N, C-alpha and C positions, 0 to 999 in steps of 0.2 A: 799295539801289543808290543811288549818288550821282546826284543829279538831272542833273548835266552829262554823265553817261554816256549818257543818252537824247538823241535829237534835240531841240534847243531849239525852242520856239515862236518866232515872229517877234518877239513882245514881249520874250521873254527874251534873244534874240540882240541886240536893240537895247539892252537894259539892260546886257548884258555889254560891248558896244562902248562904252557910256558909262562904265562902271566902268573899263575898260581905258584910256580916254582921259583920265580925271580924275587930275591930279597928286596924289601922296600916297597913292593907293590901290594896294596891292600884294597879291599872294596871301598873303604872310606875315601881313599885318594882317587879311585876310579869313578866315583859317582858322577862327575861332570860328563864323562864319556858315555856312561850308561844312560844318563838322562837324555842324551842326544840320540839314543837308539843305535849306537855304534855296535857292530858285531865284534867279537874278540879279535878276529883277524884284522879288522880296521883299527882297533885300539893298538894292536901290536905294530901296525904300520906307522901310526902316529908316534909311537915311542921310538921306533927306528929312525924316524925323520928328525928326532931331537926335540920333541915337545917338552921333555924333561931330561936334562943331560945326565943326571945321576941314574935315572931309570935306564937310559940308553946304555950306559956303561955296565950296569948290573945285568941287563938282559944279554949283552954280548958275552959276559962272563958265564952266565947260565947256559947259553947255547953251546958252549964248549964242553960242558959236562953232562948235559941233560938232553935226551932224545925223546920228544913227545910221541913220535910214531912208535918207537920201541915200547914206551910206557903203555900205550893202548894195547899192544899185542900181548905183553906180559900180563896185564890185568885180565884180558880175555882168557888167557890160558889158565889163570888161577881162580877164575870165578869171581873176580872183583869188579864191581860196577862203579862207574864214574858218574856222579850226579852233579850237574852244573847248577849254580845259583839260579833261582827262579824257574828251574825246570819243574815239571809236575811232581816228581817224587821227592823234591827237596823239602825238608821239614818246615811246615808253615811257621811254627814258633821261632825257629832259628832265623828265618828271613827277617823277623821283626827287630833283631838286635842292631845296634849301631854299626857294627863291623862284622857281618857274617862272612864265613869262608867263601871264596870264589867257587869252590867245588868241594865235594866230599867223595872220598873213596869208601866204598861200602862192601862188606862181605857178610852175607847172612840172608835170612828169610823174613826178618821182622819188618813190619810196615812202618816207615818213618813218618807217615802222615798222622800217626796216632799222637794227638796232642795231650792226652791224659797221662802225662809223664811227670815223675818226681825224681829229682836227683838225690841220692844218698851218698854222702862223702864224709871223709874224716882221716884220721891219722894213719900213717903207715906202721906205726908202732903202738897199737891200741892196747888197752887192758882187756882182760877176758870179758869184763862187763860190757865194754864197748863193742866187741865182736858179737856178743850175744844180742845186744840191742839192735845193731845194724841188721843182723839176720832176721830178728823177730819183726822189726818194723817193715822191712822189705817184703817179707813173706806175707804179712797182713795186707799191705798196700797192693801187692800183686794179686792176692785173693780177690780184692775188690775191682780188679781190672786195670790198675795203674801199671804203666811201663816204668821200670826202675832204671835210671840212668846213673852211671858212675864211671870212674876213670881207670879201671882195670889194675890199679896199684895193689900192692900188698896191704894187708890189714883191713880197714873198714870197707874199702872199695870191693875187695874180694868177697867179704861177707855179704855185702849188699847184693852183688850179682848172684851169689849162691842162694840167698834167701828167696829171691824171685824165682830161681830155677827149681826150687823145691815144690812149687805149685805146678801142677800138670799143664796148665794153660798160661803160666807166668811168662812175662816178656821182660827182657832186659837189653839195654844198649850199653856197650863199652866204647868209650872214646879214648883213643890212644894218643900218646905224645911222640909217636914214631910212625914210620910207614907201616902199612898193614902186613907187610912181609917180615917185619922185625918185631917179634913177640917179646915184650918186656913187661914184667920179669919173665925169664925163661921157664921158671917152674909153673907158669900159668898156661902152658901149652894145652893141656886138657880142657881147662876152663875156656880158653879161646875157641876151641873146637865146639864145645857145648853151646856157647853163646852164639856162634855162627849158625848152628843148627836150630836154635830156639829163639834167636833174636837178631841182633846185628852188631857188628864191630865197625866202627867208623874212624876215619882220620882225614885231616885236610892235607897231610904231609905226603909227598911223593914216595913211591916205593924206594926202599933202601935207606930212608932217613933214620938215623940213629936216635935214641931217646935222649937228646941233649937237654940240659937244664932249662934253656930258654924256650923250649917247645911246650912246657907244661902250663905256664900261664895262658898261652894261646889255646891249648886244649881246654883249659878251665872255662873259657868264655863259651865254648861249644856246649859243655856240660850244662852250664847255666842257661844257655839259649834254647836248648832242647826241652826245658822243663818249666812247668807251671810254678814250681817251687823247689828250693834247695834245703835239704835237711842235713845239718852237720851233727855228727854223732860225737866224735871226740876230736880235739885239735889243740895243739900247743899254740903258743902266742904268735909264732911265725909260720904256721902251717899254710900250705897252698890251698887248703880247704877254705880258709878265710878269704882268699882271693876269689874263689868261686862264689862264696856267699856275697861278697861286696859287688861283684859283677852282676849277680842276680838282682841285688837290690837296685843297682843303677838302671837295670833294664825293666824295673817295675815288677819283678817276680817276688813271690813270697820267700822269706827266709825263716827257717825253723831251726832251733838248737836244743839239743838234749842237755839238761843240767847234769852235773857230776859232782864228785867230792871236791871240796875246796882245797884239799892237800894234794891233789893229783895234777901233774903238769898237763895232762890231756884235757883237763876241764877249763884251763885258762882261756883257750880260744873260744869255746862255746859260751862261757860266762861273759866274755867280752862282747860277743855278738848279742847276747841277751841285753846287756847294758846299752848297746847301740840301737836296740829296737827289734831284734829278732824275737820271734814268738817262742817263749819257753814251752817246750813240747814234751809231754810225758806219755802220750799215747798216740797211736796211729789214727785213732778217731778224731783227734784234734786237727791233724793234717787234712783229713777228709772233710771235716766241717768247714775249715777255712777255705779250701779250694772248691767246695761244692758249687758256689755261685758261678765260678768260671767253667765248671764241668757241664752244667745243665745245657748251655747253648750248643755244646758239641754234640749233644744227643737230641736236639730239638726236632729233627726230622722223624725220630722214632714215634713222637706223639701224634703224628699225622695219621696213625692207623695202620702203619706198616711194620712188620717184624723184620724187614730186610736189613736195616743198617746194623751191622756188626752183631747180629743176634745168632749165637751158635746153637747147635742142636741141644746141648744140655740146658741152655736158657729156655728154649722152646718147650722142652719137656717139663721144666719147672713151671713155666707159665700155664701149661696144660693142667697142672695140679691145682691151680687157683680157679677152679670152676665155681668156688664160693669163697668168701672172705675167711682167711685162716690166720691163726697166730703162728709165730715162729715154731713153737713146740709142735703144733699140729702138722705143720709142713714137714718137720723133721720126721715125724712118725709116718706121714703119708709117703714121703720119698725114701725113707730109710737111709738117710745120709747124715754126715757129721754136722755138728753145729757150725763149724768154721765154713764148710762148703755152703750150707744153707744161707748163712748170713752174708757171705760173699756174693752169692748169686742174687740175693734180694737187693743188696746195695747197688750192684751193677744194673739191675733191671729198674730200680728207682731212678738212677741217674739218667737212664735212657728214656724215662717217662713212660715205661711199660707197666709199672706197678706203683702203687702208692700205699703208704701206711696210714690207716685211719686213726682217729682220735682214741678208739677203743683198743689200739695195739694190733689190730688185724690187718693183714695185707690183702689188697684186692687188685685184680687185673684192670688195666686201663684201656685195653684194646680187645677187639674180637679176633680170635684166632681163625685162620682159614680152615675150612672143613675138609 
């Protein structure tokens, strides 16, 4: 078993924090040590002995300005969790990328093991059309049970987070390009608090890290890594959103792009992505249809006859209404609910293998409910 799969000792956690904070040290370069099964404290000792002279100098400089023991104490005081690579709570999809973060700082209640996630990203200076589409797509995807991942920036990112939060059960993850105690932009303070209560705010950067320009490409790989696919709403030709999309493509994730007006600067990036092979996307249904083959295995346990995996009370009540095969309209009348709520619940239950749509358009239950 990889040593980081087990709970780390205080010494190893402090060592991991030091490794994460030291410039030039990345998971990619530490692979030989990790493959040997070395603990963080053992890797740190190898660096101090001079296995890599540049790392040794960088580590010595870091230790003068960074105190991992204090970092742990402050995180505990502020309700910030430290999640090491390969530990149980670390996001499974993120582990798969070529250079995942050594650790994540996390504030919030959202479950990071949720792999049904889509990134919605775009310009910091969008059009009203772009803002509306980001919110609309995110809301629809959240209705179906997707977690919306974005970068907490102004513009499209903010609209994506807000769209997910408009759904009572909607989940969203914000990935920062700064420490979790440095809210940027400052006017997003209230949004930060809401996401912390309804989802999760993440960063790989130590507390106190300012939002430096070089941090954002690193943040973008996390956004792409957390997601089954990346949807770019609006982006100019040099937008950071294109970096996120290209990183997603390199990691084998789907890339979706919203077409726009040919005379708008914000359309140049998305049109370029479409020319490069991104899926031209006009509706949230197209994203769902594309990702559905990847989603079904995530819910395969549900088809074993148990309603336990991620089935909430509202879904159980909806399942109870299906004592016979019914159309969507009949279910809406039966449950006295909105079309959006009914279609969202049906989609989630279909993906979990609990409901199927027959050729005649009626929905039927696939399991026996407990009496």
